[in-house]
ZAVEX-753349 format. One line per 2 residues: their letters; for each residue x, y, z of N, C-alpha, C. Coordinates in Angstrom, 2 decimals, m for minus. Last residue first. Example, Ala and Ser with C-alpha at 12.3 -4.5 7.8 and 13.67 -1.06 7.14 Angstrom:
sa = 12.85 m2.25 7.08 13.67 m1.06 7.14 12.90 0.03 7.87 | 13.19 m5.69 7.80 12.30 m4.50 7.80 13.20 m3.30 7.80
***
This chain:
qr = m2.20 17.41 m10.61 m1.58 17.60 m11.95 m1.14 19.02 m12.16 | m3.59 17.37 m8.28 m2.14 17.15 m8.19 m1.44 17.39 m9.53
hr = m6.22 17.58 m9.01 m5.61 18.72 m8.31 m4.09 18.58 m8.23 | m6.67 15.05 m10.09 m6.71 16.23 m10.98 m6.06 17.44 m10.31
gd = m6.57 13.42 m7.81 m5.62 13.22 m8.91 m5.56 14.42 m9.84 | m8.78 14.41 m6.44 m7.45 14.53 m5.85 m6.38 14.38 m6.92
le = m10.85 13.62 m8.16 m10.59 15.03 m7.92 m9.19 15.26 m7.35 | m10.62 10.78 m7.93 m10.50 11.46 m9.23 m10.15 12.94 m9.06
iy = m11.12 10.46 m5.20 m9.86 9.98 m5.77 m9.60 10.69 m7.10 | m13.71 11.47 m5.06 m12.64 12.14 m4.34 m11.27 11.70 m4.84
vr = m15.07 9.56 m6.63 m15.01 10.96 m7.05 m13.87 11.69 m6.34 | m14.79 7.26 m5.07 m14.26 7.29 m6.43 m14.09 8.72 m6.91
ni = m16.24 8.03 m2.77 m14.81 7.74 m2.68 m14.15 7.81 m4.05 | m18.80 8.21 m3.91 m18.17 9.40 m3.34 m16.67 9.20 m3.23
ts = m19.17 5.49 m4.55 m19.18 6.51 m5.59 m18.49 7.78 m5.11 | m19.19 4.32 m2.04 m18.12 3.96 m2.97 m18.04 4.95 m4.12
sl = m21.53 5.52 m0.99 m20.22 5.78 m0.36 m19.08 5.41 m1.29 | m23.48 4.53 m2.80 m23.26 5.96 m2.62 m21.89 6.24 m2.02
gn = m23.46 1.72 m2.57 m23.10 2.36 m3.82 m22.78 3.83 m3.66 | m24.46 0.50 m0.37 m23.09 0.99 m0.28 m22.64 1.70 m1.54
yk = m27.83 1.71 m0.85 m26.85 0.70 m0.46 m25.47 1.33 m0.37 | m29.49 3.71 m1.79 m29.91 2.93 m0.63 m28.87 1.95 m0.11
sl = m28.58 5.05 m4.07 m29.08 5.84 m2.94 m29.37 5.03 m1.69 | m27.69 3.16 m5.91 m26.80 4.25 m5.50 m27.28 4.97 m4.25
fd = m29.95 1.50 m6.16 m28.67 0.96 m5.69 m27.78 2.07 m5.15 | m31.84 3.33 m7.16 m32.06 2.67 m5.87 m30.76 2.11 m5.30
yi = m30.63 3.98 m9.65 m30.86 5.01 m8.64 m31.03 4.38 m7.25 | m30.80 1.49 m10.91 m29.49 2.10 m10.67 m29.61 3.14 m9.56
ed = m33.59 1.27 m10.98 m32.81 0.27 m10.26 m31.40 0.81 m9.95 | m34.30 3.40 m12.66 m34.71 3.43 m11.25 m33.94 2.41 m10.41
ff = m33.23 2.41 m15.07 m32.74 3.68 m14.52 m33.06 3.76 m13.02 | m34.90 0.18 m15.40 m33.47 m0.01 m15.22 m32.83 1.23 m14.61
ke = m37.37 1.47 m15.75 m37.18 0.55 m14.63 m35.69 0.35 m14.35 | m37.10 2.89 m18.14 m37.19 3.64 m16.88 m36.95 2.74 m15.67
ns = m34.58 1.59 m20.32 m35.96 1.70 m19.88 m35.97 2.35 m18.50 | m32.49 0.90 m23.14 m32.83 1.65 m21.93 m34.30 1.48 m21.60
dq = m29.61 m0.79 m24.60 m31.00 m0.32 m24.59 m31.30 0.35 m23.24 | m26.82 m1.04 m24.13 m27.35 m0.88 m25.48 m28.78 m0.34 m25.51
ke = m25.02 0.83 m21.69 m25.97 m0.24 m22.01 m26.55 0.02 m23.39 | m22.59 1.68 m19.28 m23.06 1.80 m20.66 m23.92 0.59 m20.99
ly = m22.02 3.53 m16.29 m22.43 2.30 m16.96 m22.84 2.62 m18.38 | m20.59 5.84 m15.45 m20.96 4.81 m14.49 m21.23 3.48 m15.20
dl = m18.40 8.53 m15.91 m19.13 7.41 m16.53 m19.39 6.37 m15.46 | m18.85 11.48 m13.99 m18.12 10.26 m14.27 m19.00 9.24 m14.97
ei = m18.40 14.79 m13.61 m19.36 13.83 m14.13 m18.57 12.61 m14.59 | m17.99 17.39 m11.25 m17.43 16.26 m11.99 m18.56 15.35 m12.43
ed = m17.04 20.48 m10.03 m18.14 19.69 m10.56 m17.51 18.59 m11.39 | m15.60 22.00 m7.06 m15.56 21.33 m8.36 m16.93 20.78 m8.76
ne = m15.84 23.11 m4.51 m14.82 23.62 m5.43 m14.92 23.10 m6.85 | m17.88 21.90 m3.13 m17.70 23.33 m2.92 m16.71 23.93 m3.92
tk = m19.21 19.70 m5.71 m18.61 19.97 m4.41 m18.45 21.47 m4.25 | m21.39 17.68 m7.44 m20.96 19.06 m7.25 m20.44 19.20 m5.82
iy = m21.47 15.02 m9.71 m21.29 15.43 m8.33 m20.77 16.86 m8.30 | m23.13 12.68 m11.67 m22.69 14.07 m11.57 m22.61 14.43 m10.09
it = m22.68 9.75 m13.27 m22.94 10.31 m11.96 m22.30 11.69 m11.92 | m24.31 8.25 m16.13 m23.22 8.96 m15.46 m23.66 9.41 m14.07
yi = m24.88 5.97 m18.65 m25.33 6.41 m17.33 m24.13 7.04 m16.64 | m25.71 5.85 m22.01 m24.63 6.06 m21.06 m25.25 6.57 m19.76
hg = m26.88 3.70 m24.56 m27.17 4.63 m23.48 m26.01 4.65 m22.49 | m26.79 3.40 m28.20 m26.76 2.93 m26.83 m27.02 4.05 m25.84
ks = m26.96 4.67 m30.60 m25.84 3.74 m30.42 m25.72 3.27 m28.98 | m29.48 5.68 m32.82 m29.08 5.45 m31.43 m27.99 4.39 m31.38
kn = m29.17 7.84 m35.58 m29.21 6.45 m35.10 m28.70 6.35 m33.66 | m28.80 10.19 m36.85 m30.13 9.96 m36.27 m30.25 8.58 m35.63
ge = m25.49 10.56 m35.93 m26.52 10.98 m36.87 m27.88 10.86 m36.20 | m25.27 8.65 m33.26 m24.44 8.99 m34.43 m25.41 9.29 m35.55
kk = m25.74 8.99 m29.76 m26.25 8.99 m31.12 m25.14 9.30 m32.13 | m26.61 7.87 m26.63 m25.46 8.06 m27.50 m25.94 7.94 m28.94
ey = m28.48 9.38 m24.21 m28.56 8.51 m25.38 m27.38 8.87 m26.28 | m27.83 9.42 m20.71 m27.67 10.01 m22.03 m27.91 8.95 m23.10
er = m28.82 10.02 m17.44 m28.84 9.07 m18.56 m28.77 9.84 m19.87 | m27.52 10.57 m14.18 m27.93 11.08 m15.48 m27.88 9.97 m16.52
le = m27.89 11.23 m10.78 m27.75 10.19 m11.79 m28.27 10.76 m13.10 | m26.18 13.46 m8.62 m27.28 13.23 m9.55 m26.94 12.08 m10.49
ik = m25.56 15.28 m5.75 m25.22 14.08 m6.50 m26.44 13.74 m7.35 | m24.36 18.23 m4.18 m25.33 17.58 m5.05 m24.73 16.34 m5.69
si = m22.44 19.05 m2.37 m23.74 19.72 m2.32 m24.79 19.06 m3.22 | m19.93 18.07 m0.23 m20.68 17.70 m1.44 m22.05 18.34 m1.33
vg = m16.97 19.23 1.04 m18.42 19.36 1.11 m19.01 19.01 m0.24 | m14.20 17.62 2.74 m14.83 18.38 1.67 m16.32 18.44 1.87
ge = m13.20 15.95 4.69 m12.67 17.30 4.60 m13.24 18.13 3.48 | m14.80 13.61 4.33 m13.36 13.60 4.12 m12.79 15.01 3.89
ik = m17.76 15.38 3.95 m17.13 14.06 3.87 m15.66 14.26 3.55 | m20.71 16.95 4.62 m19.26 17.03 4.81 m18.70 15.62 4.85
ve = m23.26 17.83 2.47 m22.76 16.76 3.32 m21.25 16.91 3.40 | m26.08 19.72 1.56 m24.64 19.66 1.82 m24.29 18.58 2.83
nd = m28.45 18.15 m0.60 m28.13 19.00 0.56 m26.66 18.79 0.90 | m29.26 16.28 m2.42 m29.42 17.69 m2.76 m29.26 18.58 m1.53
li = m28.74 13.22 m4.00 m28.44 14.02 m2.81 m28.52 15.49 m3.20 | m29.90 12.33 m6.33 m29.64 11.36 m5.26 m29.43 12.10 m3.94
vk = m32.08 13.23 m8.86 m31.22 13.72 m7.78 m31.12 12.65 m6.69 | m31.97 12.20 m12.14 m32.62 11.98 m10.85 m31.64 12.38 m9.75
tr = m32.69 12.69 m15.60 m31.84 12.85 m14.43 m32.66 12.56 m13.18 | m32.70 11.76 m19.09 m33.33 11.95 m17.77 m32.27 12.08 m16.69
il = m31.30 12.37 m21.50 m32.67 11.86 m21.52 m33.37 12.11 m20.20 | m29.01 14.19 m23.34 m29.50 13.94 m21.99 m30.97 13.54 m22.04
nl = m27.17 12.86 m25.92 m28.39 13.61 m25.62 m28.88 13.22 m24.23 | m24.04 13.01 m27.30 m24.78 12.51 m26.14 m25.97 13.43 m25.88
la = m22.47 11.98 m30.27 m23.27 13.01 m29.61 m24.04 12.37 m28.46 | m19.38 10.12 m30.01 m20.75 10.31 m30.47 m21.42 11.44 m29.69
dy = m17.04 9.66 m28.78 m17.02 10.66 m29.84 m18.42 10.97 m30.33 | m16.45 9.18 m25.32 m17.26 8.90 m26.49 m17.16 10.03 m27.50
kh = m15.66 9.24 m22.71 m14.71 8.72 m23.68 m15.37 8.48 m25.03 | m15.99 11.76 m20.38 m16.70 10.92 m21.36 m15.68 10.49 m22.40
ic = m16.04 13.57 m17.73 m15.25 12.45 m18.21 m16.13 11.56 m19.09 | m15.72 16.80 m17.02 m16.67 15.86 m17.59 m15.88 14.75 m18.23
vn = m15.30 19.25 m14.69 m14.69 18.06 m15.26 m15.79 17.16 m15.77 | m14.70 22.54 m13.96 m15.70 21.60 m14.42 m15.01 20.44 m15.11
m = m13.75 24.67 m11.46 m13.27 23.64 m12.35 m14.43 22.71 m12.70
***
């Protein structure tokens, strides 16, 4: 099952990615094998309409990509700050919990 949660009608161009976790971790009865931060440029025609930051997570059964943040402009420093927050603080555990809630809701449908 591949789940991509984007609420945007504009074209999204992937600009950069950064791996947060790339080894298997058992959490709450499941296994997460990869977590990645992704940045997309939202475009309409040739015009930039902002940037979307998402979190991609791969488990033993699913792949999911959740919207994390939207911003009008972008720079590498801001991307790195998001990465640092997610990988070094409580951001990672709350993100994993959010993903499991989302996946659980999709399996019940």
